[in-house]
C-alpha beads as a LAMMPS data file, in Angstrom:
LAMMPS data file: protein, C-alpha beads

319 atoms
318 bonds

1 atom types
1 bond types

-500.0 500.0 xlo xhi
-500.0 500.0 ylo yhi
-500.0 500.0 zlo zhi

Masses

1 110.0

Atoms # bond

1 1 1 385.741 89.630 237.525
2 1 1 383.756 89.292 234.284
3 1 1 380.007 89.863 234.111
4 1 1 379.614 86.252 233.012
5 1 1 381.368 84.950 236.135
6 1 1 379.240 87.229 238.249
7 1 1 376.101 85.783 236.643
8 1 1 377.413 82.267 237.241
9 1 1 377.824 83.075 240.907
10 1 1 374.312 84.477 241.016
11 1 1 372.933 81.383 239.339
12 1 1 374.585 79.012 241.802
13 1 1 373.674 80.806 245.005
14 1 1 370.134 81.017 246.332
15 1 1 371.052 83.441 249.086
16 1 1 373.204 86.005 247.266
17 1 1 372.361 89.477 248.542
18 1 1 371.915 92.700 246.559
19 1 1 371.796 95.626 248.930
20 1 1 368.793 94.984 251.146
21 1 1 367.236 92.208 249.062
22 1 1 368.442 88.687 248.303
23 1 1 367.787 85.855 245.914
24 1 1 365.657 83.117 247.479
25 1 1 364.095 85.340 250.135
26 1 1 360.836 83.321 250.123
27 1 1 362.541 79.932 249.968
28 1 1 361.145 78.891 253.350
29 1 1 358.182 81.197 253.936
30 1 1 356.501 80.798 250.526
31 1 1 358.499 78.485 248.252
32 1 1 355.885 78.488 245.491
33 1 1 355.725 82.286 245.181
34 1 1 358.013 82.664 242.175
35 1 1 356.443 79.786 240.242
36 1 1 352.976 81.238 240.809
37 1 1 354.054 84.606 239.427
38 1 1 355.574 82.878 236.400
39 1 1 352.350 80.920 235.867
40 1 1 350.191 84.063 236.009
41 1 1 352.426 85.956 233.590
42 1 1 352.663 82.993 231.210
43 1 1 348.892 82.527 231.143
44 1 1 348.271 86.209 230.427
45 1 1 351.006 86.279 227.784
46 1 1 349.414 83.392 225.886
47 1 1 346.198 85.409 225.612
48 1 1 347.846 88.783 224.995
49 1 1 351.603 89.076 224.279
50 1 1 351.489 92.860 224.802
51 1 1 351.337 92.068 228.509
52 1 1 355.092 91.453 228.476
53 1 1 356.305 94.964 227.607
54 1 1 353.537 96.365 229.792
55 1 1 354.834 94.596 232.891
56 1 1 358.444 95.483 232.126
57 1 1 357.547 99.195 231.776
58 1 1 355.401 99.054 234.900
59 1 1 358.319 97.846 237.013
60 1 1 360.532 100.600 235.599
61 1 1 357.896 103.275 236.238
62 1 1 357.351 101.988 239.763
63 1 1 361.032 101.989 240.705
64 1 1 361.724 105.472 239.369
65 1 1 358.973 107.028 241.495
66 1 1 359.836 106.753 245.193
67 1 1 361.538 103.387 244.798
68 1 1 360.465 99.845 243.938
69 1 1 357.545 99.638 246.363
70 1 1 354.526 98.814 244.162
71 1 1 353.087 102.302 244.718
72 1 1 352.169 102.270 241.028
73 1 1 349.560 99.576 241.715
74 1 1 347.448 101.577 244.176
75 1 1 344.028 102.683 242.909
76 1 1 342.753 106.224 243.327
77 1 1 342.147 109.426 241.429
78 1 1 345.393 111.096 242.522
79 1 1 347.732 108.104 242.522
80 1 1 350.688 107.207 240.292
81 1 1 348.475 104.711 238.504
82 1 1 346.042 107.449 237.462
83 1 1 348.735 109.929 236.370
84 1 1 349.145 110.747 232.684
85 1 1 352.652 109.226 232.290
86 1 1 351.218 105.870 233.393
87 1 1 347.925 106.029 231.526
88 1 1 349.024 103.635 228.782
89 1 1 350.543 100.966 231.022
90 1 1 348.993 97.512 230.934
91 1 1 349.161 94.291 232.916
92 1 1 347.827 95.367 236.311
93 1 1 345.399 92.448 236.317
94 1 1 348.315 90.011 236.017
95 1 1 349.859 91.270 239.246
96 1 1 346.465 91.116 240.946
97 1 1 345.989 87.519 239.799
98 1 1 349.384 86.411 241.085
99 1 1 348.769 88.187 244.396
100 1 1 345.392 86.470 244.891
101 1 1 346.894 83.062 244.235
102 1 1 349.836 83.641 246.547
103 1 1 347.679 85.043 249.344
104 1 1 345.589 81.858 249.224
105 1 1 348.584 79.781 250.327
106 1 1 350.928 82.313 251.993
107 1 1 348.825 85.145 253.424
108 1 1 350.675 88.302 254.372
109 1 1 354.090 87.059 253.245
110 1 1 354.874 88.125 249.665
111 1 1 354.894 91.796 248.717
112 1 1 353.319 93.251 245.599
113 1 1 356.652 94.963 244.893
114 1 1 358.375 91.585 244.670
115 1 1 355.602 90.166 242.491
116 1 1 356.078 93.060 240.061
117 1 1 359.867 92.585 239.963
118 1 1 359.440 88.866 239.260
119 1 1 356.786 89.511 236.606
120 1 1 359.089 91.939 234.789
121 1 1 361.797 89.261 234.603
122 1 1 359.302 86.648 233.406
123 1 1 358.112 89.039 230.692
124 1 1 361.628 89.303 229.284
125 1 1 362.044 85.526 229.329
126 1 1 358.735 84.963 227.545
127 1 1 359.848 87.276 224.731
128 1 1 362.954 85.103 224.255
129 1 1 365.163 87.375 226.274
130 1 1 367.643 86.717 229.056
131 1 1 366.849 85.232 232.460
132 1 1 368.217 86.232 235.866
133 1 1 367.650 85.418 239.554
134 1 1 365.539 88.214 241.039
135 1 1 366.523 89.429 244.513
136 1 1 363.397 89.703 246.685
137 1 1 362.490 90.937 250.141
138 1 1 360.949 94.316 249.272
139 1 1 358.023 95.675 251.219
140 1 1 355.159 97.689 249.767
141 1 1 354.894 101.455 250.078
142 1 1 351.981 103.277 251.672
143 1 1 352.158 106.445 249.574
144 1 1 351.257 106.989 245.918
145 1 1 351.013 110.539 244.555
146 1 1 350.336 111.135 240.891
147 1 1 352.282 114.374 240.650
148 1 1 355.479 112.536 241.612
149 1 1 355.496 110.826 238.225
150 1 1 356.104 114.055 236.313
151 1 1 359.407 114.812 238.021
152 1 1 360.714 111.253 238.355
153 1 1 359.997 109.570 235.024
154 1 1 361.947 110.186 231.804
155 1 1 360.093 112.128 229.126
156 1 1 359.786 111.089 225.492
157 1 1 361.448 114.343 224.374
158 1 1 364.300 114.274 226.901
159 1 1 367.818 114.942 225.697
160 1 1 370.700 112.617 226.559
161 1 1 371.878 115.097 229.190
162 1 1 368.432 115.175 230.797
163 1 1 368.212 111.392 230.787
164 1 1 371.679 111.046 232.293
165 1 1 370.842 113.528 235.045
166 1 1 367.633 111.690 235.947
167 1 1 369.262 108.264 235.952
168 1 1 372.088 109.624 238.083
169 1 1 369.600 110.681 240.762
170 1 1 368.482 107.035 240.906
171 1 1 372.012 105.720 241.300
172 1 1 372.221 104.594 237.680
173 1 1 374.960 105.483 235.195
174 1 1 375.145 105.966 231.425
175 1 1 375.666 102.250 230.832
176 1 1 372.466 101.530 232.777
177 1 1 370.635 104.218 230.821
178 1 1 371.381 102.786 227.392
179 1 1 370.873 99.211 228.576
180 1 1 367.511 99.829 230.218
181 1 1 366.232 101.898 227.298
182 1 1 367.042 98.758 225.310
183 1 1 363.949 97.301 226.948
184 1 1 362.120 99.129 224.166
185 1 1 363.084 96.185 221.991
186 1 1 359.633 94.884 222.937
187 1 1 356.397 96.813 222.867
188 1 1 354.809 99.807 221.225
189 1 1 354.296 103.546 221.652
190 1 1 351.245 105.683 220.963
191 1 1 351.412 108.057 218.003
192 1 1 350.854 110.960 220.396
193 1 1 354.294 110.358 221.916
194 1 1 356.277 110.921 218.718
195 1 1 354.028 112.591 216.123
196 1 1 355.705 115.932 216.918
197 1 1 358.791 114.564 215.143
198 1 1 356.966 114.010 211.857
199 1 1 356.257 117.635 210.950
200 1 1 356.912 121.130 212.300
201 1 1 359.869 119.831 214.305
202 1 1 362.445 122.242 212.893
203 1 1 362.290 126.036 212.655
204 1 1 361.324 125.856 208.982
205 1 1 358.500 123.369 209.618
206 1 1 360.358 120.226 208.624
207 1 1 360.485 116.816 210.354
208 1 1 363.126 115.647 212.801
209 1 1 366.234 115.370 210.591
210 1 1 367.475 112.331 212.508
211 1 1 364.615 110.188 211.140
212 1 1 365.451 107.928 208.203
213 1 1 363.568 109.303 205.168
214 1 1 361.890 105.993 204.266
215 1 1 360.963 105.458 207.903
216 1 1 359.520 108.967 208.073
217 1 1 357.123 108.116 205.265
218 1 1 356.159 104.922 207.066
219 1 1 355.481 106.725 210.338
220 1 1 353.458 109.406 208.590
221 1 1 351.241 106.714 207.069
222 1 1 350.743 105.094 210.468
223 1 1 350.274 108.387 212.317
224 1 1 348.849 110.973 209.903
225 1 1 348.541 114.550 211.054
226 1 1 345.251 114.904 212.937
227 1 1 344.913 111.113 213.180
228 1 1 344.338 108.818 216.158
229 1 1 346.962 109.699 218.745
230 1 1 346.346 106.431 220.606
231 1 1 347.281 104.198 217.691
232 1 1 350.179 101.945 218.672
233 1 1 353.409 101.649 216.676
234 1 1 356.234 99.174 217.331
235 1 1 359.205 100.688 219.154
236 1 1 361.473 98.124 217.491
237 1 1 360.290 97.882 213.894
238 1 1 360.409 94.310 212.647
239 1 1 361.058 92.762 216.056
240 1 1 358.577 94.215 218.519
241 1 1 357.765 90.853 220.106
242 1 1 361.308 89.563 220.560
243 1 1 363.842 90.677 223.142
244 1 1 367.002 91.229 221.095
245 1 1 369.384 93.933 219.887
246 1 1 367.552 94.994 216.733
247 1 1 366.279 98.033 218.643
248 1 1 369.847 99.347 218.676
249 1 1 370.271 98.551 214.980
250 1 1 367.195 100.670 214.322
251 1 1 368.726 103.589 216.236
252 1 1 371.830 103.324 214.058
253 1 1 369.630 103.403 210.955
254 1 1 367.622 106.450 212.098
255 1 1 364.578 104.300 212.796
256 1 1 364.102 105.085 216.467
257 1 1 360.474 105.932 217.180
258 1 1 360.784 108.057 220.310
259 1 1 362.901 111.191 220.258
260 1 1 364.457 110.218 223.597
261 1 1 365.537 106.882 222.084
262 1 1 366.973 108.209 218.828
263 1 1 369.151 110.802 220.565
264 1 1 371.158 107.948 222.096
265 1 1 372.737 107.487 218.676
266 1 1 373.463 111.185 218.257
267 1 1 375.499 111.534 221.448
268 1 1 379.057 110.150 221.416
269 1 1 378.939 108.787 224.969
270 1 1 375.758 106.778 224.457
271 1 1 376.489 105.859 220.822
272 1 1 379.617 103.997 221.952
273 1 1 377.488 101.752 224.169
274 1 1 374.906 101.207 221.431
275 1 1 377.708 100.192 219.059
276 1 1 378.997 97.658 221.564
277 1 1 375.598 95.955 221.517
278 1 1 375.694 95.710 217.720
279 1 1 378.668 93.344 217.451
280 1 1 376.692 90.308 216.343
281 1 1 376.588 87.413 218.808
282 1 1 379.109 89.170 221.047
283 1 1 376.911 92.248 221.109
284 1 1 373.831 90.246 222.060
285 1 1 375.745 88.480 224.831
286 1 1 376.977 91.847 226.113
287 1 1 373.475 93.327 226.055
288 1 1 372.004 90.346 227.897
289 1 1 374.723 90.480 230.554
290 1 1 374.329 94.228 231.033
291 1 1 370.543 94.001 231.079
292 1 1 370.630 91.419 233.875
293 1 1 372.982 93.614 235.866
294 1 1 371.077 96.851 235.267
295 1 1 367.701 95.305 236.079
296 1 1 368.962 94.003 239.419
297 1 1 370.499 97.403 240.119
298 1 1 367.335 99.272 239.138
299 1 1 365.077 96.935 241.095
300 1 1 366.888 97.931 244.284
301 1 1 366.200 101.662 243.949
302 1 1 364.729 102.922 247.222
303 1 1 363.501 99.516 248.374
304 1 1 361.649 99.301 251.666
305 1 1 362.622 96.450 253.961
306 1 1 362.302 95.437 257.602
307 1 1 359.763 97.615 259.394
308 1 1 359.595 100.146 256.558
309 1 1 356.457 99.647 254.480
310 1 1 354.030 96.748 254.653
311 1 1 352.890 93.581 252.908
312 1 1 349.630 94.573 251.261
313 1 1 346.689 92.196 251.387
314 1 1 345.684 93.394 247.917
315 1 1 347.954 95.269 245.577
316 1 1 345.461 97.999 244.720
317 1 1 345.155 99.461 248.229
318 1 1 347.198 100.017 251.368
319 1 1 346.194 97.915 254.369

Bonds

1 1 1 2
2 1 2 3
3 1 3 4
4 1 4 5
5 1 5 6
6 1 6 7
7 1 7 8
8 1 8 9
9 1 9 10
10 1 10 11
11 1 11 12
12 1 12 13
13 1 13 14
14 1 14 15
15 1 15 16
16 1 16 17
17 1 17 18
18 1 18 19
19 1 19 20
20 1 20 21
21 1 21 22
22 1 22 23
23 1 23 24
24 1 24 25
25 1 25 26
26 1 26 27
27 1 27 28
28 1 28 29
29 1 29 30
30 1 30 31
31 1 31 32
32 1 32 33
33 1 33 34
34 1 34 35
35 1 35 36
36 1 36 37
37 1 37 38
38 1 38 39
39 1 39 40
40 1 40 41
41 1 41 42
42 1 42 43
43 1 43 44
44 1 44 45
45 1 45 46
46 1 46 47
47 1 47 48
48 1 48 49
49 1 49 50
50 1 50 51
51 1 51 52
52 1 52 53
53 1 53 54
54 1 54 55
55 1 55 56
56 1 56 57
57 1 57 58
58 1 58 59
59 1 59 60
60 1 60 61
61 1 61 62
62 1 62 63
63 1 63 64
64 1 64 65
65 1 65 66
66 1 66 67
67 1 67 68
68 1 68 69
69 1 69 70
70 1 70 71
71 1 71 72
72 1 72 73
73 1 73 74
74 1 74 75
75 1 75 76
76 1 76 77
77 1 77 78
78 1 78 79
79 1 79 80
80 1 80 81
81 1 81 82
82 1 82 83
83 1 83 84
84 1 84 85
85 1 85 86
86 1 86 87
87 1 87 88
88 1 88 89
89 1 89 90
90 1 90 91
91 1 91 92
92 1 92 93
93 1 93 94
94 1 94 95
95 1 95 96
96 1 96 97
97 1 97 98
98 1 98 99
99 1 99 100
100 1 100 101
101 1 101 102
102 1 102 103
103 1 103 104
104 1 104 105
105 1 105 106
106 1 106 107
107 1 107 108
108 1 108 109
109 1 109 110
110 1 110 111
111 1 111 112
112 1 112 113
113 1 113 114
114 1 114 115
115 1 115 116
116 1 116 117
117 1 117 118
118 1 118 119
119 1 119 120
120 1 120 121
121 1 121 122
122 1 122 123
123 1 123 124
124 1 124 125
125 1 125 126
126 1 126 127
127 1 127 128
128 1 128 129
129 1 129 130
130 1 130 131
131 1 131 132
132 1 132 133
133 1 133 134
134 1 134 135
135 1 135 136
136 1 136 137
137 1 137 138
138 1 138 139
139 1 139 140
140 1 140 141
141 1 141 142
142 1 142 143
143 1 143 144
144 1 144 145
145 1 145 146
146 1 146 147
147 1 147 148
148 1 148 149
149 1 149 150
150 1 150 151
151 1 151 152
152 1 152 153
153 1 153 154
154 1 154 155
155 1 155 156
156 1 156 157
157 1 157 158
158 1 158 159
159 1 159 160
160 1 160 161
161 1 161 162
162 1 162 163
163 1 163 164
164 1 164 165
165 1 165 166
166 1 166 167
167 1 167 168
168 1 168 169
169 1 169 170
170 1 170 171
171 1 171 172
172 1 172 173
173 1 173 174
174 1 174 175
175 1 175 176
176 1 176 177
177 1 177 178
178 1 178 179
179 1 179 180
180 1 180 181
181 1 181 182
182 1 182 183
183 1 183 184
184 1 184 185
185 1 185 186
186 1 186 187
187 1 187 188
188 1 188 189
189 1 189 190
190 1 190 191
191 1 191 192
192 1 192 193
193 1 193 194
194 1 194 195
195 1 195 196
196 1 196 197
197 1 197 198
198 1 198 199
199 1 199 200
200 1 200 201
201 1 201 202
202 1 202 203
203 1 203 204
204 1 204 205
205 1 205 206
206 1 206 207
207 1 207 208
208 1 208 209
209 1 209 210
210 1 210 211
211 1 211 212
212 1 212 213
213 1 213 214
214 1 214 215
215 1 215 216
216 1 216 217
217 1 217 218
218 1 218 219
219 1 219 220
220 1 220 221
221 1 221 222
222 1 222 223
223 1 223 224
224 1 224 225
225 1 225 226
226 1 226 227
227 1 227 228
228 1 228 229
229 1 229 230
230 1 230 231
231 1 231 232
232 1 232 233
233 1 233 234
234 1 234 235
235 1 235 236
236 1 236 237
237 1 237 238
238 1 238 239
239 1 239 240
240 1 240 241
241 1 241 242
242 1 242 243
243 1 243 244
244 1 244 245
245 1 245 246
246 1 246 247
247 1 247 248
248 1 248 249
249 1 249 250
250 1 250 251
251 1 251 252
252 1 252 253
253 1 253 254
254 1 254 255
255 1 255 256
256 1 256 257
257 1 257 258
258 1 258 259
259 1 259 260
260 1 260 261
261 1 261 262
262 1 262 263
263 1 263 264
264 1 264 265
265 1 265 266
266 1 266 267
267 1 267 268
268 1 268 269
269 1 269 270
270 1 270 271
271 1 271 272
272 1 272 273
273 1 273 274
274 1 274 275
275 1 275 276
276 1 276 277
277 1 277 278
278 1 278 279
279 1 279 280
280 1 280 281
281 1 281 282
282 1 282 283
283 1 283 284
284 1 284 285
285 1 285 286
286 1 286 287
287 1 287 288
288 1 288 289
289 1 289 290
290 1 290 291
291 1 291 292
292 1 292 293
293 1 293 294
294 1 294 295
295 1 295 296
296 1 296 297
297 1 297 298
298 1 298 299
299 1 299 300
300 1 300 301
301 1 301 302
302 1 302 303
303 1 303 304
304 1 304 305
305 1 305 306
306 1 306 307
307 1 307 308
308 1 308 309
309 1 309 310
310 1 310 311
311 1 311 312
312 1 312 313
313 1 313 314
314 1 314 315
315 1 315 316
316 1 316 317
317 1 317 318
318 1 318 319
């Protein structure tokens, strides 16, 4: 069965199940839930488009640490939210806004984990990316430990082998890896995350040889040695606000910003997938289809359902 037929089936069934979650879970208990999330994300996006990549990354970071249970939203000095790998995430206020509005009409029904999954999808749509029905029915976790982020999230210097190993522990394969990293087609990265590539990268003090020479000069101007490490640089040069395949074209041209992104072109197994996404309209259609599939798959990592977990009254604290 083709991925396109699968998506058609998803689109025409409001009760299709994915593991322990299903599309249309709140159809009777809170039918306005999804539209409220969309409204909150859309309103925030109009004021600040950087909200979109922020929410997409937040969902990814949440799912990779103890499952998709909104543990990343919990406040506290030793929580995931406060941990260094999550320090540059943005969009928490959007989830809080959607939760407040939903609680006003459906108290104790809709989980923060589901709101985050829906918001991630809406963020892709608002950046002119693909749409997909989001399976819901997750419950919220009661545990959030900052140190868990360091062993569960990919690092910006990770090799392909390291990335594959981590994704494998989450039930994701190499196809999912390349596809989900393609989410970097929107958003930015801080200079501190890649400035090590610009000088003193090699044994003789040179830059990362995989960087395009013209692009190296551009990055050095944006992130000079000793400069502001928090300055933001587009992950997909020339198309940071649009969800498309130009991110992969930049990898092919040696214009990947993060080391962990650029190495996908240097490894034969991941390069083959990148090349598939670069076949013009066919490549874009393939990327969109794979992204829908991989996002649904990722959003079911370690979900809590039934009596496991809770429905938080506010997303920033356990009940």
